[in-house]
C-alpha positions in Angstrom: 47.2 40.1 7.5 44.1 40.6 5.4 43.5 38.2 2.5 40.0 38.4 1.0 38.6 36.0 -1.6 36.3 37.9 -3.9 35.7 34.7 -5.8 36.3 31.1 -4.9 36.4 27.9 -7.0 35.1 24.5 -6.3 35.6 23.3 -2.7 38.7 21.3 -2.1 36.6 18.3 -1.0 34.9 18.2 -4.4 38.3 18.4 -6.2 39.6 15.5 -4.1 36.5 13.4 -5.0 37.1 14.1 -8.7 40.7 13.0 -8.3 39.6 9.7 -6.6 37.3 8.9 -9.5 40.2 9.5 -12.0 42.6 7.3 -10.0 40.2 4.4 -10.2 39.6 4.7 -13.9 43.3 5.0 -14.6 44.2 2.0 -12.5 41.7 -0.2 -14.2 42.9 0.9 -17.7 46.6 0.3 -16.9 45.9 -3.1 -15.6 44.0 -3.9 -18.8 46.9 -2.7 -21.0 49.4 -4.8 -19.0 47.2 -7.9 -19.4 45.9 -7.6 -22.9 48.4 -5.3 -24.7 47.4 -4.2 -28.2 43.9 -5.5 -27.9 43.3 -3.2 -24.9 44.7 -0.2 -26.8 42.5 -0.8 -29.8 39.3 -1.1 -27.7 40.2 2.1 -25.7 41.1 4.0 -28.8 37.8 3.1 -30.5 35.8 3.9 -27.4 37.4 7.2 -26.4 38.7 8.5 -29.7 36.6 6.8 -32.3 39.8 5.7 -34.0 40.8 2.2 -34.9 43.5 2.1 -37.7 45.3 -0.9 -39.1 48.3 0.2 -37.1 48.8 3.0 -34.6 52.3 3.7 -35.7 52.6 5.9 -38.8 54.8 4.7 -41.6 57.4 7.1 -43.2 55.1 7.4 -46.2 52.1 8.3 -44.1 54.2 10.9 -42.2 55.4 12.4 -45.5 51.9 12.5 -46.9 50.5 14.3 -43.9 53.4 16.8 -43.8 52.7 17.6 -47.5 49.2 18.8 -46.6 50.5 21.4 -44.1 50.6 25.0 -45.6 54.1 26.4 -46.1 53.5 29.3 -43.6 52.5 26.8 -40.9 55.6 24.7 -41.5 57.7 27.9 -41.4 56.1 28.9 -38.1 56.7 25.4 -36.7 60.4 25.5 -37.7 60.8 29.0 -36.2 59.3 27.9 -32.8 61.4 24.7 -32.8 64.5 26.8 -33.4 63.7 29.0 -30.4 63.2 26.0 -28.2 66.3 24.1 -29.4 68.5 27.2 -29.1 67.6 27.6 -25.4 67.9 23.9 -24.8 71.4 23.9 -26.3 72.4 26.8 -24.1 71.0 24.8 -21.1 72.9 21.7 -22.2 76.1 23.6 -22.5 75.7 24.7 -18.8 75.9 21.0 -17.7 79.4 19.7 -17.9 81.0 16.4 -17.0 83.6 16.9 -14.2 86.6 15.1 -12.8 88.5 16.4 -9.8 91.3 15.2 -7.6 89.9 15.8 -4.1 93.0 14.4 -2.3 96.3 13.2 -3.7 95.5 10.1 -5.6 91.7 10.3 -5.2 89.8 11.0 -8.4 86.0 11.8 -8.4 83.9 12.7 -11.3 80.5 12.6 -12.9 79.1 12.1 -16.4 75.8 13.4 -17.8 74.3 10.5 -19.7 71.1 10.7 -21.8 68.1 8.6 -20.9 68.2 5.8 -23.5 64.5 5.9 -24.5 61.8 8.4 -23.9 58.1 8.5 -24.7 56.8 11.9 -25.4 53.0 12.6 -25.1 51.7 15.4 -27.3 48.1 16.3 -26.4 45.7 16.9 -29.2 42.2 15.5 -28.6 40.5 18.8 -27.9 43.2 21.2 -29.2 46.1 20.0 -31.4 49.0 20.9 -29.2 51.7 21.4 -31.9 54.0 23.2 -29.5 54.2 20.2 -27.2 56.2 18.4 -29.8 58.9 21.0 -29.6 59.0 21.0 -25.9 59.4 17.3 -25.5 60.7 15.7 -28.7 63.0 18.5 -29.9 64.4 19.0 -26.3 65.1 15.3 -25.9 66.9 15.4 -29.3 69.2 18.1 -28.0 69.9 16.0 -24.9 71.0 13.1 -27.2 68.3 10.6 -26.3 68.9 7.6 -28.8 65.2 6.5 -29.1 62.4 9.1 -29.0 58.9 8.0 -29.5 55.8 10.2 -29.7 52.2 9.6 -29.1 49.4 12.0 -30.0 45.6 11.4 -30.1 43.7 11.7 -33.3 42.0 15.0 -33.9 38.5 14.7 -35.1 39.0 11.1 -36.1 42.4 11.3 -37.9 46.0 12.3 -37.4 46.5 16.0 -37.2 49.0 16.9 -39.9 50.5 19.9 -38.2 51.2 18.0 -35.0 52.7 15.1 -36.9 54.9 17.5 -38.8 56.1 19.0 -35.6 56.8 15.6 -34.1 58.8 14.5 -37.2 60.7 17.8 -37.5 61.5 17.6 -33.8 63.2 14.3 -34.3 60.8 11.6 -33.3 62.0 8.1 -34.2 58.5 6.5 -33.9 55.2 8.3 -34.1 52.0 6.7 -32.9 48.5 8.1 -33.2 47.3 7.1 -29.8 45.9 9.2 -27.0 45.1 9.4 -23.3 45.7 6.6 -20.7 46.2 4.1 -23.5 49.2 6.1 -24.9 50.8 6.5 -21.6 50.3 2.9 -20.7 51.5 1.6 -24.0 54.8 3.6 -23.8 55.5 2.7 -20.2 54.3 -0.9 -20.1 54.8 -1.9 -23.7 52.7 -4.2 -26.0 53.2 -6.7 -28.7 54.0 -3.8 -31.2 55.4 -1.0 -28.9 58.6 -1.5 -27.0 58.5 0.2 -23.6 60.5 3.3 -22.8 62.6 4.3 -19.8 60.9 7.6 -19.3 57.7 9.4 -20.0 57.4 13.2 -20.6 54.8 15.7 -21.7 51.6 17.5 -20.5 48.1 16.2 -20.6 44.7 16.1 -19.0 44.0 14.8 -15.5 43.9 11.2 -16.8 47.3 11.5 -18.5 48.8 13.1 -15.4 47.4 10.3 -13.1 48.6 7.6 -15.5 52.1 9.0 -15.3 51.8 9.2 -11.5 50.8 5.5 -11.2 53.6 4.4 -13.5 56.3 6.4 -11.8 58.9 4.0 -10.6 58.3 1.5 -13.4 59.5 4.3 -15.6 60.8 7.8 -14.9 58.6 10.8 -15.5 59.5 14.4 -16.1 57.0 15.8 -13.5 53.3 16.0 -12.7 51.9 18.2 -15.6 48.2 18.0 -15.5 45.5 20.5 -16.4 46.9 24.0 -17.0 47.0 26.4 -14.1 47.6 30.2 -14.3 48.0 33.0 -11.9 48.0 36.7 -12.6 49.8 38.9 -10.0 48.8 42.5 -10.7 48.6 45.9 -9.2 47.2 49.1 -10.6 50.0 49.5 -13.1 47.9 47.4 -15.5 44.3 47.3 -16.4 41.5 44.8 -16.2 41.6 44.0 -20.0 45.1 42.5 -19.6 44.2 40.6 -16.5 41.0 39.2 -17.8 42.6 38.2 -21.1 45.5 36.5 -19.5 43.2 34.5 -17.1 40.7 33.4 -19.8 43.5 32.7 -22.3 44.6 29.8 -20.1 41.1 28.8 -18.7 40.1 27.8 -22.3 42.5 24.8 -22.1 39.9 22.6 -20.3 37.0 22.4 -17.9 39.3 22.2 -14.9 42.0 24.7 -15.5 42.6 26.9 -12.4 42.9 30.6 -13.0 43.7 33.0 -10.1 44.0 36.7 -9.9 46.1 37.9 -7.0 46.1 41.7 -6.5 46.3 44.4 -3.9 43.7 46.6 -5.8 40.1 46.0 -5.1 39.2 48.3 -8.0 41.3 46.2 -10.4 39.8 43.0 -9.0 36.2 44.1 -9.4 36.9 45.5 -12.9 38.5 42.2 -13.9 35.5 40.2 -12.7 33.3 42.4 -14.9 35.6 42.2 -17.9 35.8 38.4 -17.7 32.0 38.2 -18.0 32.1 40.6 -21.0 34.8 38.5 -22.7 33.0 35.2 -22.1 30.1 36.6 -24.1 32.3 36.8 -27.2 35.0 34.2 -26.7 34.7 31.3 -29.2 36.0 28.9 -26.6 33.7 30.3 -23.9 32.0 27.0 -23.2 35.3 25.6 -21.9 36.7 28.8 -20.4 33.5 29.6 -18.6 33.4 26.2 -16.9 36.9 26.5 -15.7 36.3 30.0 -14.5 33.1 29.0 -12.7 34.6 26.0 -10.9 38.3 26.8 -10.6 38.6 30.6 -11.0 39.6 32.7 -7.9 40.1 36.4 -7.2 42.3 37.0 -4.1 42.7 40.5 -2.6 45.7 41.2 -0.4 46.8 44.3 1.5 50.5 44.2 0.8 53.0 42.8 -1.7 54.4 40.6 1.0 51.0 39.0 1.4 50.8 38.5 -2.4 54.1 36.8 -2.4 53.1 34.5 0.5 49.9 33.5 -1.2 51.6 33.0 -4.6 54.2 30.7 -3.1 51.5 28.7 -1.3 49.5 28.2 -4.4 52.6 27.4 -6.5 50.8 27.9 -9.8 52.1 26.5 -13.0 52.2 29.8 -14.9 52.6 33.1 -13.0 52.1 36.3 -15.0 53.6 39.2 -12.9 52.5 42.7 -13.9 53.4 45.1 -11.1 55.6 48.0 -10.2 58.2 45.5 -8.8 58.4 42.6 -11.1 62.1 41.9 -10.4 61.2 41.8 -6.7 58.9 38.9 -7.3 61.6 37.2 -9.5 64.1 37.6 -6.7 61.7 36.4 -3.9 59.3 33.8 -5.4 60.4 30.2 -4.7 57.4 28.0 -5.8 56.0 28.2 -9.3 56.3 26.6 -12.7 57.5 29.6 -14.8 57.4 33.3 -14.4 56.2 35.7 -17.1 57.5 39.2 -16.1 55.9 42.4 -17.2 52.9 43.3 -19.4 54.9 42.9 -22.7 55.1 39.1 -22.3 52.4 36.5 -21.6 51.9 32.8 -20.9 51.0 32.2 -24.6 54.5 33.2 -25.6 55.9 30.5 -23.3 53.3 28.0 -24.5 54.1 28.4 -28.2 57.2 30.1 -29.3 59.5 32.1 -27.0 61.9 29.2 -26.3 61.3 28.2 -22.6 59.6 24.9 -22.1 55.9 24.8 -21.5 55.7 21.5 -19.7 55.6 22.7 -16.2 54.6 21.4 -12.7 51.0 21.6 -11.6 49.1 20.8 -8.3 51.8 22.4 -6.2 54.6 20.4 -7.6 56.5 23.6 -8.2 57.4 23.4 -4.5 59.9 20.7 -5.3 60.6 20.7 -9.1 60.9 22.9 -12.0 59.6 22.3 -15.5 60.8 20.1 -18.3 64.2 21.1 -19.7 67.1 19.4 -21.4 68.5 18.4 -18.0 65.5 16.2 -17.3 66.6 13.9 -20.1 70.1 13.5 -18.6 71.2 11.3 -15.7 74.2 12.5 -13.7 76.2 9.4 -12.8 79.2 9.6 -10.5 82.4 7.6 -10.6 85.6 7.3 -8.5 89.1 6.1 -8.9 92.1 5.8 -6.6 95.5 6.0 -8.3 98.1 5.6 -5.6 98.9 3.1 -2.9 99.1 5.8 -0.3 95.5 7.1 -1.1 94.1 3.5 -1.1 95.6 2.9 2.4 94.5 6.3 3.8 90.9 6.2 2.5 90.7 2.5 3.4 91.6 3.2 7.0 89.0 5.9 7.4 86.4 3.7 5.6 87.2 0.7 7.9 86.6 2.7 11.1 83.5 4.4 9.8 82.0 1.0 8.6 82.6 -0.5 12.1 81.0 2.6 13.7 77.8 1.5 11.9 78.3 -2.2 12.6 79.1 -3.3 9.1 82.0 -5.7 9.5 81.8 -7.0 5.9 82.0 -3.4 4.6 85.0 -2.8 6.9 86.8 -5.8 5.5 86.5 -4.4 2.0 88.5 -1.4 3.2 90.9 -3.5 5.3 91.8 -5.5 2.2 93.2 -2.3 0.7 94.9 -1.3 3.9 96.8 -4.6 4.0 97.5 -4.8 0.3 98.5 -1.2 -0.4 99.5 0.1 3.0 101.5 -2.9 4.2 99.6 -2.9 7.5 98.2 -6.1 8.9 94.6 -5.6 10.1 92.8 -8.5 11.7 89.4 -9.5 10.2 86.7 -7.4 12.0 89.2 -5.0 13.5 89.4 -1.3 12.7 92.3 -0.2 10.6 94.7 1.9 12.7 95.4 5.6 12.2 98.4 6.0 9.9 100.7 8.6 11.5 103.3 10.1 9.2 
């Protein structure tokens, strides 16, 4: 096996040190919110966002006034994107059905899919106003039937971003707060004097947002760990360096710590892509951000075979995986660890980020090994129930249950079963004894 790194990012030890600093900052901030509520939010918002309004929640009149400033074409584009997202979410919801089956005569088992009752949706927007994140979280939660949906988004250059607010409102948010970062996540999960806490947090964000969600998991549910954007391009010589470089930098511009990886079996393509990236960084308006990510988190990995490429890709488990090879379907059939796949040169990650209809809130930091991305099913809880309808079934299941409980040493459990054996089977079972086998 020959795997060669033509470019490596920041050493893993340095990345872990960065993570440790973030953990400490988040823990302190969440403790402050829990102890001081709205006062802590106001101080953090003023410090980090330069924003201290009379109230963080927007009124209906304020929402309407902001939407009125959004150009008609922008509103039409927002509606189009939300239609694509909600159409796919409805199809996904239709695939999830309540069931009820009779597994044995008189034994009824079933499950119901019940919406989470309140959800807090974080829509990033401090650096770039992430209009699309409103579709992905709020509109999808609406399709799932969540009764209370609140949204938080940071101010953009000191005031609410009208397009983001429009998307949140059109998506179906019941409450909209102009609040960002750790303070938004903490407020939604912990609650304050003016913000009632939610049952679940969803949405992407920077490293601080992702860490806040991690620390609050258990107190509330979360969708997944969706931190700084990650992208991987898997390519062979069926495509050129222009496509590869563009797809890598197109995601690296998200932030200063957005991993971007080229995985290829072509040294020529790898070297040309490295050259092309440098050329594009000279003209890219977001080069300051993209260059930092590429310098510290960019990697170019050269493999000998497609099997090696597959192995490396599954090990990295990148959030976005752009596949441009002569065997895209082979990767679709065989890859097991990733956030979302973008197959072939005609599609790209930006399609998924903004408009095509799949959800852009996806697992990062190898979480794709054990979870997929946000989808309508994340807002639903599958709850089981059971019912026994005949005396015969009550006695039969009770007898098995009695013996199996005693096998584990649970006498009280066994007595629950024995009560049914006596009552419905007409068999006298002494307390603490195993119910007999019923021979027919």
